[in-house]
C-alpha positions in Angstrom: -9.7 -6.6 5.1 -13.0 -5.9 3.4 -13.2 -9.5 2.1 -13.2 -10.8 5.7 -16.1 -8.4 6.6 -18.0 -9.5 3.5 -17.5 -13.2 4.4 -18.5 -12.6 8.0 -21.7 -10.8 6.9 -22.5 -13.7 4.5 -22.0 -16.2 7.3 -24.2 -14.3 9.7 -26.9 -14.2 7.0 -26.4 -17.9 6.4 -25.7 -17.7 2.7 -22.7 -18.4 0.5 -20.4 -15.7 -0.7 -21.3 -16.4 -4.3 -25.0 -16.3 -3.7 -24.7 -12.9 -1.9 -22.6 -11.6 -4.8 -25.2 -12.8 -7.3 -28.1 -11.2 -5.3 -26.1 -7.9 -5.0 -25.4 -7.9 -8.7 -21.6 -8.6 -8.5 -19.5 -11.2 -10.2 -17.7 -13.9 -8.3 -14.4 -12.5 -9.7 -15.1 -9.3 -7.8 -15.2 -11.2 -4.6 -12.1 -13.1 -5.5 -10.3 -9.8 -6.2 -11.2 -8.6 -2.7 -9.8 -11.8 -1.3 -6.6 -11.9 -3.3 -5.7 -8.2 -3.3 -7.2 -6.9 -0.1 -9.1 -4.3 -2.1 -12.0 -2.4 -0.7 -14.7 -1.5 -3.1 -15.8 2.1 -3.5 -18.9 4.1 -4.5 -21.8 2.2 -5.9 -20.5 -1.2 -4.9 -20.1 -0.3 -1.3 -23.6 1.2 -1.3 -25.0 -2.0 -2.7 -23.2 -4.3 -0.3 -24.2 -2.1 2.7 -27.9 -2.1 1.6 -27.9 -5.8 1.0 -26.6 -6.6 4.5 -28.5 -3.7 6.2 -25.4 -2.0 7.5 -24.0 1.5 6.8 -21.2 2.2 4.4 -19.4 3.8 7.3 -19.6 0.5 9.2 -18.3 -1.5 6.3 -15.3 0.9 5.8 -14.5 1.5 9.5 -14.6 -2.2 10.3 -12.3 -3.1 7.3 -9.9 -0.3 8.3 -10.0 -1.4 12.0 -9.0 -4.9 10.8 -6.0 -3.5 8.9 -5.0 -1.3 11.8 -5.1 -4.3 14.2 -2.9 -6.3 11.9 -0.4 -3.4 11.6 -0.4 -3.2 15.4 0.2 -6.9 15.8 3.1 -6.9 13.4 4.7 -3.8 15.1 4.2 -5.4 18.5 5.7 -8.7 17.6 8.5 -7.3 15.4 11.1 -10.0 14.8 9.0 -12.6 16.5 6.4 -12.5 13.7 8.8 -14.5 11.5 8.2 -17.4 13.9 4.4 -17.2 14.0 2.3 -19.4 11.9 -0.8 -18.2 10.1 -2.9 -20.0 12.8 -1.0 -18.1 15.5 -1.8 -14.8 13.8 -5.4 -15.8 13.3 -5.7 -16.7 17.0 -4.1 -13.4 18.1 -6.4 -11.4 15.7 -9.5 -13.2 17.0 -8.4 -12.3 20.6 -7.9 -8.7 19.6 -11.4 -8.6 17.9 -13.0 -9.8 21.1 -11.2 -7.2 23.2 -12.1 -4.4 20.7 -15.7 -5.5 20.8 -15.8 -5.6 24.6 -14.3 -2.1 24.7 -16.8 -0.9 22.1 -19.7 -2.2 24.2 -18.2 -0.5 27.3 -17.6 2.7 25.4 -13.9 2.8 26.1 -12.8 2.5 22.5 -9.4 1.1 23.3 
């Protein structure tokens, strides 16, 4: 989800989400919308966020889409078992998947 990427970038820069939004020229309600709806900004907003954090728009979009794809894979894999998982369980599994994906990315295997 784009919000998670935004929050991680803020954390890595050592600033609050609201401060980053203010410095980018966005309202806090925009960031709240990303969090509540899972929306990904488009056009000018993506360009501003990418420039602020020094990353490419492609990186912002692909990482957000990768996150959604990983969650879809998780749910498909666990099928009926997902009903018995807590949010903490899902967060732990997602973190593990991120580590594996990053390892593969560094190795150049992509999967």
